[in-house]
C-alpha positions as CSV (number, residue, x, y, z in Angstrom):
1,M,21.4,28.4,-24.5
2,A,22.7,30.4,-27.4
3,K,20.2,32.5,-29.2
4,S,20.6,34.7,-32.2
5,E,18.3,37.3,-33.9
6,N,17.4,34.5,-36.4
7,N,16.9,31.4,-34.3
8,E,17.2,29.2,-37.4
9,V,20.9,30.2,-37.8
10,M,21.9,28.3,-34.6
11,F,19.6,25.3,-35.0
12,G,21.3,22.4,-36.6
13,A,24.7,23.2,-35.2
14,R,25.9,20.1,-33.4
15,G,29.1,18.4,-32.3
16,R,31.9,19.6,-30.1
17,V,34.6,22.2,-30.2
18,G,37.8,20.7,-29.0
19,N,37.4,19.5,-25.4
20,L,35.5,22.7,-24.4
21,V,31.9,22.8,-25.5
22,V,29.3,20.7,-27.2
23,F,26.3,21.7,-29.4
24,K,23.1,19.7,-28.9
25,N,19.7,20.0,-30.7
26,F,16.4,19.5,-28.9
27,G,12.9,19.5,-30.4
28,S,12.5,21.1,-33.8
29,N,14.1,24.5,-33.2
30,Q,16.3,24.5,-30.1
31,T,20.1,24.3,-29.9
32,V,22.0,24.2,-26.6
33,I,25.7,24.9,-26.0
34,S,27.1,23.3,-22.9
35,R,30.5,22.5,-21.4
36,L,31.9,19.1,-22.3
37,K,31.9,16.7,-19.4
38,R,35.1,15.0,-18.6
39,K,34.8,11.2,-18.4
40,V,36.5,9.4,-15.6
41,K,38.7,6.4,-16.7
42,N,37.7,3.1,-15.1
43,P,35.1,4.5,-12.7
44,V,34.1,2.5,-9.7
45,Y,30.4,2.4,-9.0
46,T,28.6,1.6,-5.7
47,D,25.9,-1.1,-5.7
48,K,23.2,1.6,-5.7
49,Q,24.8,3.3,-8.7
50,E,25.0,0.0,-10.6
51,E,21.3,-0.6,-9.8
52,V,20.4,2.8,-11.2
53,K,22.4,2.2,-14.3
54,N,20.8,-1.1,-14.9
55,R,17.3,0.3,-14.3
56,F,18.1,3.1,-16.8
57,K,19.2,0.5,-19.4
58,E,15.9,-1.3,-19.0
59,A,14.1,2.1,-19.4
60,V,15.9,2.7,-22.6
61,I,15.0,-0.7,-23.9
62,Y,11.3,-0.1,-23.0
63,A,11.3,3.4,-24.6
64,K,12.9,2.1,-27.8
65,G,10.2,-0.6,-27.9
66,I,7.3,1.8,-27.7
67,V,8.5,3.6,-30.7
68,N,7.6,0.5,-32.7
69,D,4.2,0.2,-31.0
70,V,1.7,2.5,-32.7
71,D,-0.8,2.3,-29.8
72,L,1.7,3.1,-27.1
73,T,3.3,5.8,-29.2
74,A,-0.1,7.5,-29.6
75,F,-0.8,7.1,-25.8
76,Y,2.4,8.9,-24.8
77,K,2.0,11.5,-27.6
78,K,-1.2,12.7,-25.9
79,F,1.0,13.9,-23.0
80,A,3.8,15.4,-25.1
81,K,4.6,19.0,-24.9
82,P,6.5,20.8,-27.6
83,G,10.1,19.5,-27.8
84,T,9.2,16.2,-25.9
85,S,8.9,12.9,-27.7
86,S,7.0,9.8,-27.0
87,Y,10.4,8.1,-26.4
88,N,11.2,10.6,-23.6
89,L,7.8,10.2,-22.0
90,A,8.1,6.4,-22.1
91,L,11.5,6.6,-20.5
92,A,10.1,8.8,-17.7
93,D,7.1,6.5,-17.2
94,F,9.4,3.4,-16.9
95,C,11.5,5.2,-14.3
96,K,8.6,6.1,-12.0
97,A,6.4,3.5,-10.4
98,P,2.8,4.2,-9.4
99,E,2.0,5.4,-5.9
100,I,-0.7,4.1,-3.6
101,K,-1.9,7.1,-1.6
102,L,-4.7,5.4,0.3
103,I,-6.2,2.0,1.2
104,D,-9.6,2.9,2.8
105,T,-11.1,-0.1,4.7
106,G,-13.7,2.1,6.5
107,D,-16.6,0.4,4.5
108,Y,-15.3,-3.1,5.2
109,P,-16.8,-4.7,8.3
110,G,-15.9,-8.2,6.9
111,Q,-19.0,-9.0,5.0
112,I,-19.7,-9.9,1.3
113,N,-20.1,-7.0,-1.1
114,N,-18.3,-4.5,1.1
115,N,-16.1,-1.9,-0.7
116,I,-12.4,-1.2,-0.2
117,R,-11.2,2.0,-1.9
118,I,-7.7,2.3,-3.1
119,R,-6.3,5.6,-4.4
120,A,-3.5,4.9,-6.9
121,V,-1.7,7.5,-9.0
122,D,1.0,7.5,-11.6
123,N,2.7,10.1,-13.8
124,F,0.8,8.6,-16.8
125,R,-1.7,5.9,-16.0
126,V,-2.4,3.1,-13.5
127,T,-3.6,0.1,-15.5
128,E,-4.8,-2.2,-12.8
129,V,-5.1,-2.5,-9.0
130,K,-5.1,-6.0,-7.4
131,V,-6.4,-6.3,-3.8
132,S,-5.6,-9.3,-1.6
133,I,-7.1,-9.8,1.9
134,Y,-5.2,-12.0,4.5
135,N,-6.3,-13.1,7.9
136,A,-4.1,-12.5,11.0
137,S,-2.1,-15.7,10.3
138,D,-1.3,-14.5,6.8
139,T,-3.6,-17.0,5.1
140,L,-5.2,-15.6,1.9
141,I,-8.9,-15.0,2.3
142,E,-9.6,-13.6,-1.1
143,S,-8.0,-11.7,-4.0
144,G,-9.1,-9.9,-7.1
145,L,-9.0,-6.8,-9.3
146,A,-10.4,-3.5,-8.3
147,I,-12.5,-1.4,-10.7
148,L,-11.6,2.1,-11.6
149,S,-14.1,4.7,-10.5
150,A,-15.5,7.6,-12.6
151,N,-13.0,10.0,-11.0
152,S,-10.1,8.1,-12.6
153,I,-8.1,8.0,-9.4
154,D,-9.9,5.8,-7.0
155,W,-10.3,2.0,-7.5
156,Y,-12.9,-0.1,-5.7
157,Y,-12.7,-3.7,-4.7
158,Q,-15.9,-5.5,-3.8
159,T,-15.4,-8.3,-1.3
160,T,-16.6,-11.8,-2.2
161,I,-16.0,-13.7,1.0
162,A,-17.1,-13.1,4.6
163,N,-14.4,-12.4,7.2
164,S,-15.8,-12.8,10.7
165,N,-12.5,-12.0,12.5
166,L,-11.2,-8.6,11.3
167,A,-8.6,-8.2,14.1
168,G,-5.2,-8.4,12.4
169,T,-6.6,-8.7,8.9
170,K,-4.2,-7.3,6.2
171,V,-5.4,-5.7,3.0
172,T,-2.7,-5.5,0.3
173,A,-3.1,-3.4,-2.8
174,E,-0.8,-3.7,-5.9
175,A,-0.9,-0.9,-8.5
176,T,0.5,-1.5,-11.9
177,D,1.3,1.1,-14.6
178,V,1.8,1.0,-18.4
179,P,5.4,-0.2,-18.4
180,G,4.6,-2.9,-15.8
181,N,6.0,-1.2,-12.6
182,I,4.3,-2.6,-9.5
183,T,3.9,-0.8,-6.2
184,M,2.5,-2.7,-3.2
185,E,1.1,-1.3,0.1
186,T,-0.5,-3.1,3.0
187,V,-2.7,-1.9,5.8
188,V,-3.6,-3.9,8.9
189,I,-7.1,-3.6,10.3
């Protein structure tokens, strides 16, 4: 990063010098000078690289869309540090799906009104957690949305149907974040 005694002198400089360096502006007062990257003509990408490129294209579309949405822009702006825009944060949020850290079935002996606790986290916010309970033969017993607890990290699902045979029962949790990324985890009792 180039700095001068008067930081405002450098800010605003942009573009490239020949095929050597490029000047880029970030935030409201930062100019960075970096080496110009050479582009490969007719690159060949692996399937994984193509997948990443396509995912990033989707993230850009999402981030551009939130700029036009006043509520989402305000949501991301709450997390913005100096030099970071709502667009950048939305891009980061799209690229990172939520994580399910825990599915706690300790308080679920198979009766009605038992609680199953799910700990779901995201870099911004988990918007909902859906819980599904299947018997040992993969037949759906029940499904519904969990409720966020006061600690803002644990979600509780209260069972509505009795399950007399817990052996082999599967509990699946699906966590969704603001851009709609879904992460699914299953535990077997």
